C-alpha positions in Angstrom: 311.8 39.4 152.8 312.0 37.4 156.2 308.6 36.7 157.4 308.9 38.8 160.6 309.4 41.7 158.6 306.0 41.4 156.0 303.0 43.7 157.1 300.1 41.6 157.2 296.4 44.0 156.0 293.2 41.7 156.2 290.5 42.6 153.8 287.9 39.9 155.2 287.3 39.2 158.4 284.4 39.4 161.0 283.0 40.4 163.7 280.4 39.0 166.2 278.2 42.1 167.3 278.4 43.0 171.1 275.4 43.3 172.9 275.9 46.9 174.0 276.3 47.3 170.3 273.0 49.7 170.0 273.6 51.3 173.5 273.1 55.1 172.7 272.8 55.3 169.3 269.3 54.1 168.4 266.6 56.9 168.6 264.7 56.4 171.6 261.0 56.1 169.7 262.6 52.9 168.5 264.4 51.6 171.2 261.6 48.7 172.0 262.1 47.6 169.2 265.8 47.4 168.9 267.7 44.2 168.6 268.6 42.5 172.2 270.7 39.6 172.6 269.2 36.6 174.9 270.1 33.6 176.4 268.3 30.5 175.5 267.5 27.5 177.3 270.1 25.4 175.8 272.4 28.2 176.2 273.5 29.9 173.4 272.4 32.9 172.8 270.6 34.5 170.1 269.6 38.2 168.5 265.8 38.3 169.8 264.4 41.3 167.0 260.2 40.9 166.7 259.7 38.0 168.2 262.3 36.0 165.9 265.2 34.4 167.3 268.7 34.5 165.6 271.8 32.7 166.3 275.4 32.8 165.5 276.1 29.0 163.9 278.9 27.7 165.1 281.5 28.0 161.8 281.5 31.6 162.3 283.1 31.8 165.3 285.4 28.9 166.2 288.9 30.7 166.1 290.5 28.1 169.2 288.8 25.6 169.0 290.0 22.4 167.6 288.2 21.0 164.4 286.6 18.7 165.6 284.3 20.9 168.2 283.2 22.7 164.2 279.8 22.5 163.3 276.9 24.4 162.2 275.1 24.8 165.6 274.5 28.2 167.9 276.5 28.9 170.5 276.9 31.0 173.1 279.0 34.7 173.3 280.8 32.7 176.7 281.7 29.4 174.0 284.2 31.9 171.5 287.4 33.6 172.5 286.4 37.6 173.6 288.1 38.6 170.9 285.0 37.6 168.7 283.2 40.4 170.2 285.4 42.3 172.3 287.8 44.8 170.4 290.2 45.4 172.7 290.8 41.7 172.6 290.5 41.6 169.1 293.3 44.0 168.7 295.3 41.4 171.0 294.2 38.5 169.0 295.4 40.1 165.7 298.7 40.9 167.3 299.3 37.9 168.4 298.8 36.9 164.6 301.0 39.6 163.1 298.1 41.7 161.6 298.3 44.9 161.7 294.8 45.6 160.0 291.8 44.0 159.5 288.2 45.0 157.6 285.6 43.6 159.9 282.2 42.1 157.9 279.3 41.9 159.9 277.2 38.7 162.1 273.9 39.3 162.6 273.3 42.7 160.9 274.1 40.9 157.6 276.6 40.8 154.5 273.4 42.5 152.5 271.8 44.3 155.4 269.6 41.4 155.2 268.1 41.7 158.6 267.1 45.4 158.0 265.4 44.4 154.5 263.0 42.4 156.1 261.9 45.1 158.2 258.8 45.8 157.8 259.3 49.5 159.1 261.8 51.3 157.1 262.1 53.9 159.4 262.9 52.0 161.8 265.3 49.3 159.8 266.8 53.0 158.5 267.0 54.3 161.7 269.1 50.6 162.9 271.2 50.5 159.6 272.8 53.9 160.6 272.8 53.2 164.4 274.9 49.6 163.5 277.4 52.0 161.3 277.8 54.3 164.1 278.7 51.6 166.0 281.3 50.0 164.0 282.8 53.3 162.6 282.9 54.4 166.6 282.7 51.7 168.8 285.2 48.9 166.9 287.0 51.1 164.2 287.5 54.5 166.1 289.0 52.6 169.0 292.3 51.6 166.8 292.0 53.6 163.5 295.5 52.1 162.6 294.2 48.6 163.4 290.8 48.7 161.3 289.0 49.2 157.7 285.4 50.4 158.5 282.8 48.6 156.4 279.7 49.8 156.3 275.8 48.6 155.5 273.8 50.0 153.3 269.5 50.3 152.9 269.5 48.0 149.8 265.6 48.5 149.9 266.1 51.8 148.4 268.8 53.5 146.1 269.0 56.9 147.0 269.1 56.1 150.3 271.8 53.7 149.3 273.5 56.7 147.8 273.2 59.1 151.0 274.3 56.7 153.1 277.4 56.0 151.0 278.1 59.9 151.7 277.6 59.9 155.2 279.7 57.1 156.0 282.8 58.5 153.4 282.2 62.0 155.4 283.2 59.7 158.4 286.2 57.8 157.2 284.3 54.3 155.4 285.2 54.2 152.1 283.9 50.4 151.6 280.2 49.2 151.8 278.9 45.6 151.7 276.5 44.6 149.4 275.0 41.0 147.4 277.1 39.3 145.2 273.4 38.4 143.5 270.3 40.7 144.6 268.0 39.1 142.7 267.3 35.9 145.6 266.8 39.0 147.7 264.1 39.6 145.8 265.5 43.0 144.1 266.2 43.8 140.7 269.6 42.4 139.2 273.0 44.0 138.5 272.2 44.4 135.3 269.6 46.8 136.3 269.8 50.8 136.1 267.9 50.4 139.8 271.2 50.7 141.4 272.2 53.7 139.6 272.3 56.6 142.7 273.7 53.8 144.5 276.5 53.2 142.1 276.9 56.6 141.2 277.5 57.6 145.2 280.8 55.4 145.2 282.1 56.3 142.2 281.5 60.2 143.7 283.4 59.0 147.1 285.2 55.9 145.3 283.7 53.3 147.9 284.7 50.0 147.5 282.0 47.5 147.5 282.4 44.5 149.0 280.7 41.4 147.6 281.0 38.4 149.8 280.3 34.6 149.5 276.8 34.0 150.9 275.3 37.4 151.2 272.7 36.4 148.3 271.9 33.6 151.0 272.0 30.8 148.6 274.4 28.2 149.8 276.6 26.1 146.9 273.9 24.0 145.4 274.8 20.2 146.0 273.2 16.9 146.2 271.1 17.2 149.0 272.7 13.7 151.1 276.3 15.1 150.1 278.2 15.2 153.1 278.8 18.9 154.5 282.6 19.4 153.2 280.6 19.5 149.5 279.3 22.5 149.5 282.0 23.9 151.5 284.2 23.4 148.9 282.8 25.1 146.5 281.9 28.1 147.7 283.5 30.5 145.4 281.6 29.7 142.4 279.0 32.0 143.5 281.7 35.1 142.8 282.4 33.9 139.4 278.9 34.1 138.7 279.0 37.6 140.3 282.3 38.5 138.7 280.8 37.4 134.8 277.5 39.6 135.8 279.9 42.9 136.9 282.3 42.3 133.9 279.4 42.2 131.3 276.7 44.8 133.2 276.6 48.4 132.2 277.9 49.4 135.4 281.6 49.7 134.3 280.8 51.8 131.1 278.6 54.2 133.0 280.8 54.4 136.3 284.3 54.8 135.5 286.8 54.1 138.2 285.5 53.0 141.4 285.4 49.3 142.5 283.9 45.8 143.2 286.1 43.3 145.8 285.0 39.9 145.4 285.1 38.9 149.2 286.3 35.3 151.1 286.3 34.3 146.8 289.9 33.2 146.1 292.1 34.0 143.4 292.9 30.6 141.9 290.1 30.6 139.6 290.6 33.4 138.1 293.1 33.0 135.3 290.7 30.2 133.6 287.7 33.3 133.9 289.9 36.2 132.1 290.9 33.4 129.2 287.0 32.3 129.0 285.6 35.7 129.4 288.1 37.1 126.3 287.8 34.0 123.9 283.5 34.2 124.8 283.7 37.9 123.8 286.0 36.9 120.8 283.9 34.6 119.4 280.3 35.5 120.3 280.4 39.9 120.4 279.0 39.9 117.1 276.3 38.6 117.4 275.7 39.4 121.5 276.4 43.0 121.0 278.9 43.4 123.5 280.9 45.9 123.0 284.2 46.6 125.2 286.3 49.2 122.9 289.4 49.2 122.8 289.9 46.6 125.8 289.0 43.2 126.7 286.5 41.8 129.2 289.6 40.8 131.0 291.6 43.9 131.4 287.8 45.6 132.8 288.0 42.8 135.2 292.1 43.8 136.1 291.3 47.4 136.3 288.0 47.5 138.3 287.9 44.0 140.6 289.7 43.3 143.9 290.6 39.6 144.7 290.9 37.8 147.9 292.2 35.3 149.0 292.7 33.5 152.2 295.0 30.1 151.4 295.7 29.7 147.4 299.1 28.8 146.6 297.8 28.1 142.6 296.6 31.3 142.8 300.1 33.0 143.5 302.1 31.0 141.2 299.1 32.3 138.5 299.9 35.7 140.0 300.7 37.7 136.6 298.0 36.2 135.3 295.5 37.8 137.7 297.1 41.0 138.0 299.5 41.4 140.1 298.0 45.0 141.4 294.6 43.2 142.0 294.9 40.5 144.7 294.7 41.4 148.7 295.0 38.8 151.7 292.7 37.5 154.2 292.3 36.3 157.4 289.1 35.8 157.7 289.0 35.6 161.9 286.8 34.2 163.6 285.5 32.3 161.1 286.4 28.1 160.5 288.4 28.7 157.2 290.5 31.1 159.2 294.2 30.7 159.6 294.6 32.5 162.8 296.6 32.5 165.1 299.2 31.3 161.9 298.5 32.9 159.3 302.0 34.7 158.9 304.0 30.7 158.6 300.7 29.7 156.0 301.1 32.7 153.8 305.0 32.9 153.9 305.4 29.2 152.9 303.0 30.0 149.8 304.6 33.8 148.8 308.1 33.3 150.4 310.1 32.5 147.2 308.4 35.3 145.2 310.1 39.4 144.7 309.4 41.1 147.4 307.7 43.6 145.4 304.9 41.6 144.7 304.7 40.4 148.6 304.5 43.7 149.6 301.2 44.2 146.8 299.4 41.2 148.2 300.3 41.4 151.8 299.0 45.2 152.8 300.1 47.7 149.7 296.8 46.9 147.3 294.7 47.2 150.2 296.0 50.1 151.8 295.5 51.5 148.6 292.0 50.1 147.2 290.0 51.1 150.9 292.2 54.5 151.7 294.0 53.0 154.2 297.7 54.9 155.8 297.9 53.6 159.3 301.2 55.3 159.8 300.6 58.1 161.3 299.0 56.3 164.1 301.3 54.0 164.2 304.9 53.9 162.6 305.4 51.8 160.4 308.2 50.3 162.1 305.6 48.9 164.3 303.5 47.1 162.2 305.2 44.0 161.0 304.8 41.2 161.9 307.6 40.2 164.7 306.9 44.1 166.5 302.9 43.2 166.9 304.1 39.6 167.8 306.1 41.2 170.5 303.3 43.1 172.1 301.1 40.5 172.2 303.6 37.9 173.6 301.1 37.0 176.3 298.0 36.3 174.7 296.7 32.6 174.8 296.5 30.9 171.5 296.1 27.3 171.9 292.6 25.1 172.1 289.5 26.1 174.4 286.8 23.7 174.6 283.0 24.2 175.4 280.2 22.7 176.6 279.0 20.1 174.5 275.9 20.4 172.8 274.0 18.1 170.8 275.3 18.6 166.8 273.0 18.8 163.8 274.2 16.2 161.1 277.1 16.9 158.8 274.7 17.2 155.6 274.4 19.7 153.0 270.6 19.5 153.6 271.4 20.4 157.1 273.9 23.4 155.8 270.5 24.2 153.7 268.0 24.5 156.4 269.8 25.9 159.2 272.2 28.6 157.0 271.7 31.7 158.0 271.5 34.1 155.4 274.7 35.6 156.4 276.9 33.3 157.5 280.1 32.4 155.5 281.7 29.0 155.2 
């Protein structure tokens, strides 16, 4: 296969919510409480909500900036590429990168709907959450149904409401929701509780994928307080290893036998060791732990029910048969600091060019399309979905570096990361 013939679907990108997100979608009685994007004294932007302000940390939207400009610091929309928050410019940036489609996680709203969970008035919280989902489906994904996979947020404080929202979203063509990889730090019952059963039941009925993104629980990777900032960044996938173990050894898969989870931005290189380890654990300890997988091994359950996701992972590609080729999906992570934009095809092709075309197609788009019930071809013919065709449509898009106003930077240490880490910011 040639690089230009690949079709790329990313299962992990991010949207920086635009200031007009709420317009026309919030019930009149809640309008005065709706979040507002305000300019701060230091020139950065922040969402003001119930007297509190939350900013986009720099690492959330650095596409197109030189790496030496990266940091934890808050920034303004004017510091970002317009593709971070403008859907039309986003599509142009995707085309310039040869990416057909993407699934976009929220920024301000939170991977696990944390902003709404923290809202004291839960009627207001639910109204805003639904308004967010309506904007995401109509104002973002709906503008280009051939370019986006919808992803909803759910009201995690009430499993019955979660189920209701899953069904509402599914009726609108949204078959994925974002959820925490560990619910306990949020003050909620664990994944081993039956508390979540109404939610799981709705996901089972609608075949909705539950996306567990790194950092959704608000707990950064643990390292020494004085460790350089790169140390916690280097082990962020550790949290999803724990989530994978929780899922496999919970009762969720036994009670609800078909819907899937995605380990978003979790990487894949660790998976073969993990699968070997859980099988050995089961072999040696099931007699006294009472674990029972029937005629299957834990590794088989993982491969049947869990979607794995990677940005760059050459080790995982080499071990794809041990992971399960039908589980593997690719991520661009635009506009975060780990993103491979604007050279995603080149970086990916370097690692997969030697493998069979059948495997390339599964990893680059077929697995994602199947898992997320996404079919762009009725809108965009397949021959116009390739890297080469998309880049030809966006030949005028500038993909070089842009520089922004210099502001004081936070010290690059692990302690600074924890102190300034927004609960839902990815690394």
